[in-house]
C-alpha positions, 0 to 999 in steps of 0.5 A: 500500500502507498501513503501520500503526503503534501509537502510545502517547500521553500523555492530555495530547496531543489525539488528532489531535496524537498522531503518531510524533514526539509519541508516548511510543513507537510500534511498526511493524505488520508487513506492508503492506495494500491497503485502509485498513480492512484496515490498521486492522483488522490494526493493532488486532489487533497492538495487542491482541496486544501488550497481551495479551502485556504488551509494551506497558502503557497506564496511565490517563494514556496511550492507544493510537492506530492510524495507517495511511499510504501514506508512511513513518513517522518516528522517535519524539521523543528 
């Protein structure tokens, strides 16, 4: 099963280097998914919903990254 997170990253961090321990913030996407594309799709939809509701705000100096993984996700950097 795959799990997804939404990472809110600073534009100064290269996209491959933005992980849960280097992101400004992250949100766990509810659910687990059998297929990687289903995980990615649900993660994108969850991110869009959070943006629409104003739960997360992304300025010019930030970007969103959806990450899917078989493993557990760690904690954001303090």
